[in-house]
C-alpha positions as CSV (number, residue, x, y, z in Angstrom):
1,M,-19.2,14.0,-15.0
2,T,-17.7,11.0,-13.2
3,S,-13.8,11.2,-12.5
4,P,-11.5,8.6,-14.3
5,R,-10.5,7.1,-10.9
6,L,-14.1,6.8,-9.7
7,A,-15.0,5.1,-13.1
8,R,-12.2,2.7,-12.2
9,M,-14.1,2.2,-8.9
10,L,-17.3,1.5,-10.5
11,L,-15.9,-1.0,-12.8
12,A,-14.3,-2.8,-9.7
13,A,-17.6,-2.7,-8.0
14,A,-19.2,-4.1,-11.2
15,A,-16.6,-7.0,-11.2
16,L,-17.2,-7.7,-7.6
17,A,-21.0,-8.0,-8.4
18,S,-20.2,-10.5,-11.3
19,L,-18.1,-12.6,-9.1
20,S,-20.6,-12.4,-6.3
21,A,-23.3,-13.6,-8.5
22,C,-21.5,-16.8,-9.5
23,A,-19.9,-18.0,-6.0
24,G,-20.6,-17.6,-2.4
25,T,-24.3,-16.5,-2.8
26,P,-26.1,-16.9,0.4
27,P,-28.7,-19.6,0.4
28,A,-32.3,-18.7,-0.6
29,R,-34.4,-17.2,2.3
30,R,-37.7,-18.9,3.4
31,A,-40.7,-16.6,2.8
32,G,-42.3,-15.6,6.1
33,A,-39.1,-16.2,8.2
34,P,-39.0,-14.1,11.5
35,T,-37.2,-10.7,11.7
36,V,-33.5,-10.7,12.8
37,D,-32.4,-8.1,15.4
38,V,-28.6,-7.0,14.7
39,Q,-27.1,-4.7,17.4
40,I,-24.4,-2.3,16.2
41,L,-22.3,-0.4,18.9
42,A,-20.7,2.6,17.5
43,F,-18.2,5.2,18.6
44,N,-15.9,7.7,16.9
45,D,-13.0,10.2,17.6
46,F,-11.5,8.3,20.4
47,H,-8.0,10.0,19.8
48,G,-6.0,7.7,21.9
49,N,-7.6,8.7,25.2
50,L,-6.8,5.5,27.1
51,E,-7.3,7.3,30.4
52,P,-10.4,9.0,31.5
53,P,-10.3,12.7,29.6
54,K,-11.8,14.3,32.6
55,L,-14.9,15.2,30.6
56,A,-18.5,15.5,31.6
57,I,-21.8,14.8,29.7
58,T,-24.5,17.1,30.6
59,A,-27.5,14.8,31.1
60,P,-31.1,15.2,32.0
61,A,-32.1,15.1,35.7
62,P,-35.4,15.0,37.5
63,G,-37.5,18.1,37.4
64,G,-36.1,19.3,34.1
65,A,-32.7,19.7,35.7
66,T,-29.5,18.6,34.3
67,V,-26.5,16.7,35.8
68,K,-22.8,16.5,34.8
69,V,-22.0,12.9,34.4
70,P,-18.1,12.0,34.3
71,A,-17.3,9.8,31.3
72,G,-14.6,8.2,29.3
73,G,-11.6,5.9,29.8
74,V,-10.8,2.9,27.6
75,A,-11.2,0.4,30.5
76,Y,-14.8,1.8,31.2
77,L,-15.6,1.9,27.5
78,A,-14.8,-1.9,27.2
79,S,-17.1,-2.8,30.0
80,A,-19.6,-0.6,28.7
81,L,-19.6,-2.4,25.4
82,E,-19.6,-5.8,27.0
83,A,-22.6,-4.7,29.2
84,R,-24.5,-3.7,26.2
85,R,-23.8,-6.7,24.4
86,K,-25.5,-8.9,26.8
87,G,-28.9,-10.3,25.6
88,H,-27.8,-9.8,21.8
89,A,-27.2,-12.8,19.9
90,N,-26.1,-10.8,16.8
91,S,-23.7,-7.6,17.9
92,I,-20.7,-5.8,16.1
93,T,-18.6,-2.9,17.3
94,V,-17.8,-0.4,14.8
95,A,-16.1,3.1,14.8
96,A,-16.0,6.2,12.5
97,G,-12.5,7.3,12.4
98,D,-9.9,9.3,14.4
99,L,-9.3,6.5,16.7
100,V,-5.5,7.6,16.7
101,G,-3.6,10.9,16.3
102,A,-3.9,14.1,18.3
103,S,-3.6,11.7,21.2
104,P,-2.4,12.1,24.9
105,L,1.2,11.3,25.7
106,I,0.6,7.5,27.0
107,S,-0.7,6.8,23.5
108,A,1.2,9.2,21.1
109,L,4.7,8.8,22.7
110,F,4.3,5.2,21.5
111,L,3.0,5.9,18.1
112,D,-0.6,5.1,19.3
113,E,0.2,1.3,19.2
114,P,-1.4,0.9,22.6
115,T,-4.6,2.3,21.2
116,V,-4.5,-0.2,18.5
117,D,-3.9,-3.0,21.0
118,A,-6.9,-1.5,23.2
119,M,-9.4,-1.5,20.3
120,N,-8.3,-5.3,19.6
121,L,-9.0,-5.9,23.2
122,L,-12.3,-4.2,23.5
123,G,-13.7,-6.1,20.3
124,L,-13.8,-3.5,17.5
125,S,-14.7,-5.1,14.4
126,I,-14.7,-2.3,11.8
127,T,-13.6,1.3,11.5
128,S,-13.4,3.9,8.9
129,V,-10.1,6.0,8.6
130,G,-10.4,9.6,9.7
131,N,-8.3,12.4,9.0
132,H,-5.9,12.1,12.0
133,E,-5.2,8.4,11.0
134,F,-3.0,10.2,8.4
135,D,-1.2,12.5,11.0
136,R,2.0,10.4,10.5
137,G,1.5,9.7,6.9
138,R,0.4,6.8,4.7
139,A,3.3,4.2,5.6
140,E,2.4,4.5,9.3
141,I,-1.3,4.1,8.9
142,L,-0.6,0.8,6.9
143,R,2.1,-0.3,9.8
144,L,-0.8,0.2,12.4
145,A,-3.1,-1.7,10.2
146,H,-0.7,-4.7,9.4
147,G,1.6,-4.5,12.2
148,G,5.3,-4.6,12.4
149,C,8.1,-2.3,13.7
150,Q,9.3,-0.4,10.6
151,K,10.5,3.0,11.6
152,N,8.2,5.7,9.8
153,T,8.7,8.9,12.0
154,V,11.2,10.3,14.4
155,R,9.7,8.2,17.2
156,E,10.9,4.5,17.6
157,P,8.1,1.9,17.2
158,C,7.6,-1.1,19.2
159,R,9.1,0.3,22.4
160,I,6.8,-1.6,24.6
161,D,5.0,-4.1,22.5
162,R,8.1,-5.6,20.8
163,T,6.0,-7.8,18.3
164,F,3.4,-5.2,17.6
165,A,1.1,-7.1,15.4
166,G,-1.4,-4.3,14.4
167,A,-5.1,-4.0,14.1
168,R,-7.3,-7.2,14.2
169,Y,-10.2,-5.2,12.9
170,D,-10.9,-4.1,9.5
171,I,-9.9,-0.3,8.5
172,L,-11.9,1.0,5.6
173,A,-10.8,3.8,3.4
174,A,-13.1,3.7,0.4
175,N,-12.3,7.2,-0.9
176,T,-8.6,7.3,0.0
177,L,-7.2,6.5,-3.6
178,T,-3.6,5.8,-4.3
179,E,-1.7,6.6,-7.5
180,D,-3.4,4.0,-9.6
181,G,-6.9,4.8,-8.5
182,A,-7.3,1.9,-6.0
183,P,-8.4,2.7,-2.5
184,L,-5.3,2.4,0.1
185,L,-7.3,0.0,2.4
186,P,-10.4,-2.0,1.5
187,G,-13.6,0.2,1.0
188,S,-16.1,-2.1,2.1
189,V,-16.8,-5.5,4.1
190,V,-19.8,-7.7,4.6
191,R,-20.7,-9.3,7.8
192,S,-23.1,-12.3,8.4
193,F,-25.3,-12.7,11.4
194,G,-27.6,-15.8,12.4
195,S,-28.1,-18.9,10.3
196,G,-30.3,-20.7,8.1
197,A,-33.4,-18.9,7.2
198,G,-32.5,-16.3,9.8
199,R,-29.1,-15.4,8.3
200,V,-28.8,-11.8,7.5
201,R,-25.7,-10.0,5.8
202,I,-24.8,-6.3,6.3
203,G,-22.5,-4.3,4.1
204,F,-20.2,-1.8,5.8
205,V,-18.7,1.1,3.8
206,G,-16.0,3.3,5.4
207,M,-14.2,6.4,4.4
208,T,-12.9,9.7,5.6
209,L,-13.9,13.2,4.6
210,K,-12.8,14.4,1.1
211,G,-11.1,17.4,2.8
212,T,-8.5,15.3,4.6
213,A,-5.8,16.5,2.3
214,T,-6.1,20.1,3.8
215,L,-6.1,18.8,7.4
216,V,-2.8,16.9,7.5
217,S,0.8,17.5,6.3
218,P,0.9,17.1,2.5
219,T,4.2,15.4,2.5
220,G,2.7,12.4,4.4
221,I,-0.1,11.9,1.9
222,A,1.9,12.3,-1.2
223,G,0.3,10.3,-4.1
224,L,-3.1,10.0,-2.3
225,T,-6.4,11.6,-3.2
226,F,-9.6,11.7,-1.3
227,A,-12.7,11.4,-3.6
228,D,-16.2,12.7,-3.3
229,E,-17.8,10.9,-0.3
230,A,-21.4,10.3,-1.8
231,E,-20.1,9.4,-5.1
232,T,-17.8,6.8,-3.7
233,A,-20.3,5.4,-1.3
234,N,-23.1,5.1,-4.0
235,A,-20.5,3.5,-6.5
236,L,-20.1,0.5,-3.9
237,V,-23.8,-0.1,-3.5
238,P,-24.4,-2.4,-6.6
239,G,-21.4,-4.6,-5.6
240,L,-23.0,-4.9,-2.0
241,K,-26.4,-5.7,-3.5
242,A,-25.0,-8.4,-5.7
243,Q,-23.8,-10.0,-2.5
244,E,-27.4,-10.0,-1.4
245,V,-26.8,-7.8,1.8
246,D,-29.9,-7.1,3.8
247,A,-28.7,-3.8,5.0
248,I,-25.9,-1.1,4.2
249,V,-24.1,1.0,6.9
250,L,-21.9,4.0,6.1
251,L,-18.9,4.7,8.7
252,I,-18.0,8.1,7.6
253,H,-15.5,10.4,9.2
254,Q,-17.5,13.7,8.7
255,G,-20.3,15.0,10.7
256,G,-22.5,17.8,11.9
257,Q,-24.4,19.1,15.0
258,T,-27.7,19.8,16.5
259,S,-29.0,22.0,19.1
260,V,-30.2,19.5,21.5
261,G,-28.9,17.1,24.0
262,Y,-26.6,14.0,23.4
263,D,-29.5,11.5,23.1
264,D,-32.3,13.8,21.9
265,K,-33.8,12.3,18.8
266,S,-35.3,15.3,17.2
267,C,-32.6,16.3,14.7
268,A,-33.2,19.9,15.9
269,D,-31.2,22.5,13.9
270,L,-29.1,19.5,12.2
271,S,-26.1,21.4,10.3
272,G,-22.6,20.8,9.1
273,D,-20.7,19.5,6.2
274,I,-22.4,16.1,6.2
275,L,-25.6,17.5,5.1
276,P,-24.5,17.7,1.4
277,I,-23.2,14.1,1.5
278,L,-26.6,12.8,3.1
279,A,-28.6,14.7,0.4
280,K,-26.7,12.8,-2.4
281,L,-26.5,9.5,-0.5
282,D,-28.1,6.4,-2.1
283,P,-31.3,5.6,-0.3
284,A,-30.0,1.9,0.0
285,F,-28.1,2.9,3.1
286,D,-29.8,2.3,6.5
287,L,-27.5,3.7,8.8
288,V,-24.9,6.5,8.9
289,V,-22.3,6.4,11.6
290,S,-20.5,9.8,11.5
291,G,-17.8,11.6,13.4
292,H,-15.3,14.5,12.9
293,T,-17.0,17.2,14.7
294,H,-16.8,15.6,18.1
295,K,-20.5,16.2,18.6
296,S,-23.2,13.9,19.8
297,Y,-26.5,13.2,18.1
298,V,-29.1,10.4,17.2
299,C,-31.1,11.6,14.2
300,D,-33.8,9.8,12.3
301,Y,-32.9,11.5,8.7
302,G,-36.3,10.6,7.4
303,R,-37.6,13.7,9.5
304,I,-35.5,15.8,7.2
305,D,-35.7,13.8,3.9
306,P,-38.6,11.2,3.8
307,T,-36.8,9.4,0.7
308,R,-33.6,8.7,2.8
309,P,-35.0,7.4,6.2
310,F,-31.5,6.1,7.4
311,L,-30.4,6.8,11.0
312,L,-27.6,9.5,11.5
313,T,-25.5,9.0,14.6
314,S,-22.3,10.2,16.4
315,A,-21.1,9.5,19.8
316,G,-19.2,12.6,20.5
317,Q,-15.5,12.2,21.3
318,Y,-12.9,10.4,23.4
319,G,-14.9,7.4,24.4
320,T,-17.2,9.1,26.5
321,L,-20.3,7.9,24.8
322,V,-21.4,4.6,22.9
323,T,-24.2,4.5,20.5
324,D,-26.3,1.4,20.8
325,I,-28.1,0.7,17.6
326,L,-30.7,-1.9,16.7
327,L,-31.4,-2.7,13.0
328,R,-34.4,-5.2,12.7
329,I,-34.1,-6.9,9.4
330,D,-36.7,-9.1,7.4
331,P,-34.5,-11.7,5.9
332,A,-37.0,-12.7,3.4
333,A,-37.4,-9.2,2.0
334,H,-33.7,-8.4,2.4
335,R,-34.5,-5.0,4.1
336,V,-34.7,-3.3,7.4
337,V,-38.0,-2.9,8.8
338,A,-37.1,-1.1,12.0
339,R,-34.2,0.9,13.4
340,Q,-33.4,2.7,16.6
341,A,-30.5,4.1,18.6
342,D,-29.4,5.5,22.0
343,N,-26.3,7.4,23.1
344,V,-25.2,5.7,26.2
345,I,-22.8,7.6,28.7
346,V,-19.7,5.7,29.7
347,Q,-19.4,6.5,33.4
348,G,-16.7,5.1,35.3
349,E,-15.0,7.5,37.7
350,G,-15.5,11.0,39.0
351,F,-12.7,13.7,38.7
352,G,-11.8,17.0,40.0
353,S,-11.9,18.4,43.6
354,G,-13.7,21.0,45.6
355,A,-16.2,23.1,43.7
356,A,-14.8,21.8,40.3
357,A,-15.5,18.1,41.2
358,V,-17.5,16.0,39.0
359,P,-18.6,13.0,41.1
360,V,-20.1,9.8,39.8
361,S,-23.9,10.3,39.3
362,P,-26.2,7.7,40.6
363,L,-28.8,8.7,38.1
364,Y,-26.8,6.8,35.3
365,P,-25.3,3.4,35.1
366,R,-21.6,3.2,36.3
367,F,-19.5,0.7,34.5
368,P,-16.6,-1.1,36.2
369,A,-13.0,-0.9,34.7
370,S,-12.1,-3.8,32.6
371,P,-9.2,-5.4,34.1
372,P,-7.2,-6.1,30.8
373,L,-7.9,-2.8,29.6
374,A,-7.1,-1.0,33.0
375,A,-3.6,-3.0,32.9
376,L,-2.9,-1.9,29.3
377,A,-3.4,1.7,30.2
378,A,-1.4,1.4,33.5
379,T,1.5,-0.2,31.7
380,Y,1.7,2.8,29.2
381,A,1.0,5.4,31.8
382,Q,3.8,4.0,33.8
383,A,6.3,3.8,30.9
384,A,5.3,7.6,30.1
385,A,5.4,8.7,33.7
386,P,8.9,10.2,33.7
387,L,7.9,12.5,31.1
388,T,4.3,13.1,31.9
389,G,4.9,14.6,35.3
390,R,8.0,16.7,34.7
391,A,7.4,20.4,35.6
392,L,8.3,22.7,32.9
393,G,7.4,26.3,34.2
394,R,4.6,28.3,35.4
395,L,1.7,30.2,34.0
396,S,-0.3,33.0,35.6
397,G,-3.5,31.2,34.8
398,P,-5.4,28.7,32.5
399,A,-4.7,29.1,29.0
400,L,-8.1,28.4,27.1
401,R,-9.1,27.5,23.4
402,A,-12.4,29.0,23.7
403,P,-12.7,31.7,20.9
404,T,-13.6,35.2,21.5
405,A,-16.1,37.1,19.3
406,S,-13.3,37.7,16.7
407,R,-12.4,33.9,16.8
408,E,-9.1,34.5,18.8
409,S,-8.1,32.6,21.8
410,V,-5.7,33.0,24.7
411,L,-4.0,29.7,24.1
412,G,-3.7,30.3,20.3
413,D,-2.0,33.6,20.9
414,L,0.3,32.1,23.5
415,V,1.2,29.2,21.0
416,A,2.2,31.9,18.3
417,D,4.2,33.7,20.8
418,T,6.3,30.7,21.5
419,Y,6.8,30.2,17.8
420,L,8.3,33.7,17.3
421,A,10.4,33.4,20.5
422,A,12.0,30.1,19.3
423,T,12.8,31.6,15.9
424,N,13.6,35.3,16.3
425,T,17.2,34.1,16.1
426,A,20.3,34.6,13.8
427,A,20.1,30.9,12.9
428,T,16.4,31.0,11.6
429,G,17.0,34.5,9.9
430,R,15.2,36.5,12.6
431,A,11.5,35.8,12.3
432,D,9.5,39.0,12.0
433,L,6.1,37.4,13.1
434,A,4.4,34.0,13.5
435,F,1.1,32.3,12.8
436,T,-0.6,29.2,14.3
437,N,-3.7,27.3,13.2
438,P,-6.2,26.6,15.9
439,G,-6.7,22.9,14.7
440,G,-3.1,22.4,15.9
441,V,-3.9,23.3,19.5
442,R,-5.8,20.2,20.9
443,A,-6.7,20.9,24.7
444,D,-6.6,23.8,27.3
445,L,-3.7,24.2,29.3
446,V,-4.8,24.5,33.0
447,P,-1.8,24.9,35.3
448,A,-1.8,23.4,39.0
449,A,-2.8,25.9,41.6
450,D,0.8,27.1,42.0
451,G,1.0,27.8,38.2
452,T,3.0,24.7,37.4
453,V,2.6,23.2,33.8
454,T,3.9,19.8,33.1
455,Y,5.1,18.0,30.0
456,G,2.2,15.8,29.9
457,Q,-0.3,18.8,29.8
458,L,1.8,20.4,27.1
459,F,2.0,17.3,25.0
460,T,-1.7,17.0,25.1
461,V,-2.0,20.6,23.9
462,L,0.6,20.0,21.0
463,P,0.5,16.4,20.1
464,F,1.5,16.5,16.4
465,A,5.4,17.1,16.9
466,N,5.1,19.7,14.2
467,T,8.4,21.3,13.1
468,L,8.7,25.1,13.1
469,V,9.5,26.6,9.6
470,V,10.8,30.3,9.0
471,R,10.0,31.5,5.4
472,S,10.1,34.5,3.4
473,Y,6.6,36.1,2.2
474,T,5.7,39.3,0.8
475,G,3.2,41.4,2.4
476,R,0.9,40.6,-0.3
477,Q,1.1,36.7,0.3
478,I,0.5,37.3,4.0
479,R,-2.7,39.2,3.1
480,A,-3.8,36.5,0.7
481,A,-3.2,34.0,3.5
482,L,-5.3,36.2,5.9
483,E,-8.1,36.4,3.1
484,Q,-8.1,32.6,2.9
485,Q,-9.6,32.5,6.3
486,F,-12.9,33.2,4.8
487,S,-12.8,31.6,1.3
488,G,-11.8,28.4,-0.6
489,T,-12.2,25.6,2.1
490,H,-13.4,28.0,4.6
491,S,-16.3,30.5,4.3
492,P,-17.5,33.8,5.9
493,A,-20.3,31.7,7.7
494,A,-17.5,29.3,9.2
495,P,-14.2,31.4,9.2
496,Y,-11.0,29.7,10.2
497,V,-8.9,32.2,11.7
498,L,-5.1,32.2,12.1
499,L,-3.6,33.2,15.4
500,P,-0.9,35.7,15.1
501,S,2.1,36.6,17.6
502,A,1.7,39.6,19.7
503,N,3.5,41.9,17.2
504,M,0.7,41.6,14.7
505,R,-2.6,43.2,14.4
506,Y,-5.4,43.0,11.9
507,A,-9.2,43.3,11.5
508,Y,-11.9,41.7,9.3
509,D,-15.1,42.7,7.7
510,L,-17.0,39.8,6.5
511,S,-19.6,42.0,4.7
512,R,-16.9,43.1,2.4
513,P,-16.3,41.4,-1.1
514,E,-13.8,38.3,-1.2
515,G,-10.2,39.6,-1.4
516,Q,-11.1,42.9,0.5
517,R,-11.9,41.6,3.9
518,I,-8.7,42.3,5.8
519,L,-8.3,45.8,7.3
520,D,-5.6,47.6,9.1
521,A,-2.9,44.8,9.3
522,T,0.1,45.8,10.9
523,V,3.5,44.2,12.0
524,S,5.3,45.7,14.9
525,G,3.2,48.7,14.7
526,R,3.8,49.4,11.2
527,P,1.4,49.0,8.4
528,L,1.8,45.5,6.3
529,D,3.5,46.5,3.2
530,D,2.3,44.3,0.2
531,A,5.7,45.0,-1.6
532,A,8.0,44.2,1.6
533,R,9.2,40.8,2.4
534,Y,8.8,39.4,5.9
535,R,10.2,36.5,7.7
536,V,7.2,34.5,8.9
537,T,7.2,31.3,11.3
538,V,4.6,28.6,10.9
539,N,4.4,24.8,11.6
540,N,5.3,22.5,8.8
541,F,1.8,21.6,8.4
542,L,0.8,25.3,7.4
543,A,3.9,25.7,5.4
544,G,2.8,22.9,3.2
545,G,-0.5,24.6,2.6
546,G,-2.5,22.7,5.2
547,D,-5.9,23.6,6.6
548,G,-6.5,25.4,3.1
549,F,-3.9,28.2,3.4
550,A,-2.5,27.6,-0.1
551,A,-0.7,31.0,0.2
552,L,1.4,29.7,2.9
553,A,2.9,27.1,0.6
554,E,4.4,29.9,-1.5
555,G,7.0,31.0,1.0
556,T,11.0,30.9,0.1
557,D,14.2,30.8,1.8
558,S,12.9,28.1,4.2
559,V,14.8,27.5,7.5
560,G,13.9,24.7,9.9
561,G,13.3,25.4,13.5
562,P,12.7,23.4,16.6
563,I,9.6,21.2,17.4
564,D,6.5,23.1,18.3
565,L,6.5,21.4,21.8
566,D,10.2,22.1,22.4
567,A,9.6,25.7,21.5
568,F,6.9,25.9,24.2
569,E,8.8,24.2,26.8
570,A,11.7,26.7,26.2
571,Y,9.2,29.6,26.5
572,L,8.0,28.4,29.9
573,A,11.5,27.7,31.3
574,G,12.9,29.7,34.1
575,D,11.7,31.1,37.4
576,R,9.5,33.6,36.2
577,V,5.5,33.1,35.8
578,V,4.4,33.6,32.3
579,A,1.7,36.1,31.9
580,L,-1.2,35.1,29.5
581,P,-1.6,37.2,26.5
582,V,-4.5,39.7,26.1
583,T,-6.8,38.8,23.0
584,D,-6.5,42.1,21.3
585,R,-4.7,41.1,18.1
586,I,-7.8,40.5,15.8
587,A,-10.9,42.7,15.4
588,N,-14.2,41.6,13.8
589,R,-15.6,44.7,12.3
590,T,-18.4,42.9,10.4
591,P,-21.5,45.1,11.0
592,Q,-24.1,43.3,13.2
């Protein structure tokens, strides 16, 4: 059954079709006109990585070997885009969301204004929203889109760019619906290429994943709903066809993964949450540019479903890759007659030293730094430098996000310990235990050779400035939250495991029935008592039921604590070297 809000969208699409049939209709196309090539350059999940992120792409080398190729950095991304545009009369640059949010300090400290300016400079034309665009709430995404210096967060806007003008590119949000059922931002846009008989038109639809509400703070998106992706996209097709588009492209912040390399075209073992969307998508779509999973792939989806022979692409993360896509269009027949794509490594500079060095590879093109983009990044890096390099304390070794077999991680455990240490005070009601969510921990924390950790590193780990909240829960509610790791928006096949502080232990068995999977939960060495009340520290995102943990929204007697970043900084303070936790808090007892 079609929802009332989607019905209103369908009516709006029909109205658009009616208007398009009456006015602005493209001139008739001459039969037998030559085909027209349109280049679409795409990327996704940039996350404010203005500086090279010190990541490498594993790429083929002669003799069946592989080589690590250093990639990323907005100055190199701009040059890669410019180089790939050469020789193409018709070219457009698009993205699939999460361009901002969860960003390094030089962007996040300035509310991601420098990233918006960078996207303007490198020639971005259209992007969809992603879930991280909503990290600071609906008012702030509208400010980034339209410009201005309205203060919507604890940080001051326009600190460097005093006349911040916002995005010069279209931001599409077809399935992000406001209280009246209309999209928060436009849902689609049409672009024309060529002229005369060789003129072609492409319709672009953009959206985020329908699960966005579970991934951001509920208070920031109050009043917004996120509609089904395929239903929303399909509802826009008639209006686009009424405008006589020759091709339709979906920019969607949802994705998957394959088991093959970054540019392999085989679609081998394609999996992920985008598959149910593709299975329902109107065959009128010719290209799906995806994101969210930070994986890279180029897939001819016709291999999987011959009735939907569109291309599916993703350019990984952080500007390390660009997808160079070519649509060959027959303007007389109004259709795409050929399509191809390649993921191109954005190689600029090497990184690391000694045995860990990743030098520039002569096997792959190296792009020069674009002077305007390099200057922009340098300006914000210099402004952030007093904070970025400040030493906070010392760790005994690298704290990594990599999960164990039970999906526990050293860094997640460490963050939970900092939560508890910061809130086990009289002012916050003496917290008994703490949880953090793995999605809130964004990067490994690798100290210098002497163990030193800097503020810039820590900010990259915890970029959201979440407030700690201490709340009262019964043992039954805690157990319910732990069960939600494997149900609701999560599943036994893809559990989403909360990381506990050092004084909690629990096990799980995924072979057991739903609601009975948590075993042997203890707090400070004593069995979790369903009837007892506990003071539990979580971040404000989890406290609002984020990441699908509705049980954590049921807490009472809330007391606010410090910002998570400040809590971690306090935990590192002093002359001691902080030891890394042992990952023995969670046990997976699922029979193998």
